[in-house]
C-alpha distance (Angstrom), angle and dihedral (degrees) to the residues before:
residue distance angle dihedral
X1 . . .
X2 3.77 . .
X3 3.76 91.5 .
X4 3.82 88.9 52.0
X5 3.91 90.2 52.4
X6 3.78 89.1 47.3
X7 3.82 90.7 55.0
X8 3.73 89.3 50.8
X9 3.87 92.1 53.1
X10 3.78 105.0 108.8
X11 3.71 114.3 -125.9
X12 3.79 96.7 -142.3
X13 3.84 94.9 161.1
X14 3.73 89.9 62.7
X15 3.73 89.6 46.5
X16 3.84 91.6 52.1
X17 3.92 90.0 50.3
X18 3.82 89.5 52.4
X19 3.78 90.5 47.8
X20 3.75 93.5 50.2
X21 3.84 91.0 50.5
X22 3.76 92.1 49.8
X23 3.78 93.6 41.9
X24 3.80 94.4 52.4
X25 3.82 91.6 44.1
X26 3.84 89.3 54.5
X27 3.81 91.0 48.9
X28 3.80 90.8 50.6
X29 3.80 89.5 49.0
X30 3.80 91.9 50.9
X31 3.71 95.5 42.6
X32 3.76 95.4 45.7
X33 3.81 131.7 -51.5
X34 3.73 131.9 -46.6
X35 3.82 89.9 -147.9
X36 3.84 91.4 57.2
X37 3.79 104.6 102.0
X38 3.74 96.9 -158.1
X39 3.79 92.3 45.1
X40 3.84 90.2 52.7
X41 3.77 91.2 50.5
X42 3.78 90.3 51.6
X43 3.73 89.1 53.9
X44 3.77 102.7 48.6
X45 3.88 110.0 -73.4
X46 3.73 118.2 149.8
X47 3.86 116.4 -92.5
X48 3.76 116.3 165.7
X49 3.83 100.1 -143.6
X50 3.88 91.7 49.7
X51 3.84 90.2 52.3
X52 3.85 97.7 43.5
X53 3.80 101.5 33.4
X54 3.80 101.4 30.2
X55 3.79 94.8 31.9
X56 3.75 92.4 -129.4
X57 3.83 92.6 159.5
X58 3.78 92.9 160.3
X59 3.80 87.2 80.5
X60 3.79 88.9 72.4
X61 3.75 85.9 68.7
X62 3.75 107.1 29.5
X63 3.74 94.8 50.9
X64 3.78 93.5 63.5
X65 3.82 88.2 66.7
X66 3.75 94.3 52.3
X67 3.78 130.8 84.5
X68 3.83 137.8 -171.1
X69 3.90 105.9 -124.5
X70 3.76 134.3 -30.5
X71 3.78 98.2 -69.7
X72 3.81 91.4 54.2
X73 3.76 95.2 54.4
X74 3.95 95.0 38.6
X75 3.83 91.5 52.9
X76 3.81 93.8 47.6
X77 3.83 96.9 43.4
X78 3.80 93.1 48.0
X79 3.83 89.7 56.6
X80 3.77 92.4 45.9
X81 3.85 91.7 47.1
X82 3.78 90.6 51.7
X83 3.80 99.2 43.7
X84 3.76 109.5 19.1
X85 3.81 97.6 73.7
X86 3.76 89.5 56.9
X87 3.75 94.1 58.1
X88 3.85 92.7 41.2
X89 3.77 89.3 58.2
X90 3.80 90.0 46.3
X91 3.82 95.2 49.5
X92 3.80 102.9 28.0
X93 3.78 124.5 -115.7
X94 3.84 102.2 -78.2
X95 3.74 93.8 42.7
X96 3.80 91.4 47.6
X97 3.84 92.1 52.1
X98 3.86 91.0 50.4
X99 3.83 90.2 44.0
X100 3.81 93.2 51.8
X101 3.78 95.9 47.5
X102 3.81 93.0 44.4
X103 3.74 91.6 51.3
X104 3.78 93.1 48.1
X105 3.83 94.6 47.5
X106 3.84 91.2 40.7
X107 3.77 90.9 52.9
X108 3.77 90.6 51.7
X109 3.81 91.0 50.3
X110 3.87 89.4 52.5
X111 3.80 89.6 47.8
X112 3.82 90.3 48.8
X113 3.77 92.1 52.2
X114 3.80 94.1 45.9
X115 3.81 90.6 52.3
X116 3.82 97.8 45.5
X117 3.81 93.5 101.5
X118 3.79 96.2 39.5
X119 3.83 116.4 124.5
X120 3.77 92.3 -139.6
X121 3.79 114.1 35.4
X122 3.81 110.5 -144.5
X123 3.82 132.7 -142.2
X124 3.69 112.9 -120.9
X125 3.87 138.4 -177.2
X126 3.68 140.0 156.8
X127 3.84 145.4 101.0
X128 3.79 93.2 -107.2
X129 3.83 93.9 102.1
X130 3.85 90.4 54.9
X131 3.82 89.8 42.4
X132 3.79 91.7 53.5
X133 3.78 86.2 51.7
X134 3.77 89.9 54.4
X135 3.85 89.2 50.9
X136 3.78 89.6 48.5
X137 3.84 91.4 48.8
X138 3.83 90.1 50.2
X139 3.74 92.6 48.7
X140 3.80 90.5 54.7
X141 3.83 91.5 46.6
X142 3.76 93.1 47.1
X143 3.81 94.0 48.7
X144 3.88 96.0 51.7
X145 3.89 87.1 46.4
X146 3.86 89.4 61.3
X147 3.67 96.6 -95.9
X148 3.86 100.8 -48.7
X149 3.82 138.7 80.3
X150 3.78 117.1 175.0
X151 3.85 103.8 -51.6
X152 3.84 94.4 -18.2
X153 3.78 126.1 98.4
X154 3.85 130.4 -167.3
X155 3.80 89.2 -116.9
X156 3.81 92.7 57.7
X157 3.80 93.6 48.6
X158 3.82 92.5 46.5
X159 3.78 92.1 50.8
X160 3.85 89.6 47.5
X161 3.81 90.6 52.5
X162 3.81 94.7 47.4
X163 3.75 94.2 49.2
X164 3.81 94.2 42.4
X165 3.78 92.8 49.8
X166 3.83 90.8 43.0
X167 3.75 90.9 52.5
X168 3.79 91.9 49.0
X169 3.71 96.6 49.0
X170 3.83 93.2 46.3
X171 3.86 95.8 47.2
X172 3.74 130.5 70.8
X173 3.81 125.6 -117.8
X174 3.81 94.9 29.6
X175 3.77 122.8 132.5
X176 3.73 98.0 -136.2
X177 3.83 93.4 170.1
X178 3.80 89.9 60.9
X179 3.82 90.6 47.9
X180 3.84 94.5 50.5
X181 3.84 91.3 39.3
X182 3.81 90.1 51.1
X183 3.74 94.0 48.5
X184 3.77 94.5 50.1
X185 3.81 92.5 43.7
X186 3.81 90.7 51.0
X187 3.84 92.3 52.4
X188 3.87 89.8 48.9
X189 3.80 93.2 46.7
X190 3.80 93.0 47.2
X191 3.80 90.7 53.3
X192 3.80 87.3 56.9
X193 3.81 100.3 37.8
X194 3.78 107.2 33.4
X195 3.76 124.0 79.6
X196 3.78 120.7 -170.9
X197 3.86 111.8 -122.4
X198 3.76 114.4 -105.8
X199 3.76 117.4 -132.5
X200 3.79 116.1 -133.2
X201 3.85 109.1 -140.3
X202 3.84 95.9 -148.4
X203 3.83 105.6 62.3
X204 3.80 100.6 6.8
X205 3.79 92.8 -116.2
X206 3.84 124.1 139.4
X207 3.82 126.4 -115.3
X208 3.77 116.7 -151.2
């Protein structure tokens, strides 16, 4: 019964995150073009030299709400819509928001460090670092719940991770450092922030 009520608990923080991503994307499309590199840099995309030299650290955050073109945002938001609510229910709303933002910013930091010695710095944007963090967090939660959390199984998540990383490493223009960084940060944060529910033997309810 408690599990049923948990499923009905609306994950409105995840919905707000999706709305913010879509809203900023629409603003960028109306004001200019989300596929214009210079325009994206002007509006908060990640660009290593501006962060390291000009100390524009806000880009570590703003870039996770920006996407290059319709396909980019649709793909990311679909994954976040399908998986994000599970982790929000597992962590709680405030923890989930902190978790998501830390994964996104952390993934950008990893990407920044990985690209420091690159001859040609690249412009990057997208929620995928944070989303990989969500997947990593769910993987941790599923594993310590004996391979299942709500309708998710460890096999499903592992397959998702393998295919997502494979697609990234075999495609051009993908920030794989941010993906791997987000995934590992998500696992580490979940180990700190997530607590497995304890079942009470008397009435069969769950204690969070």
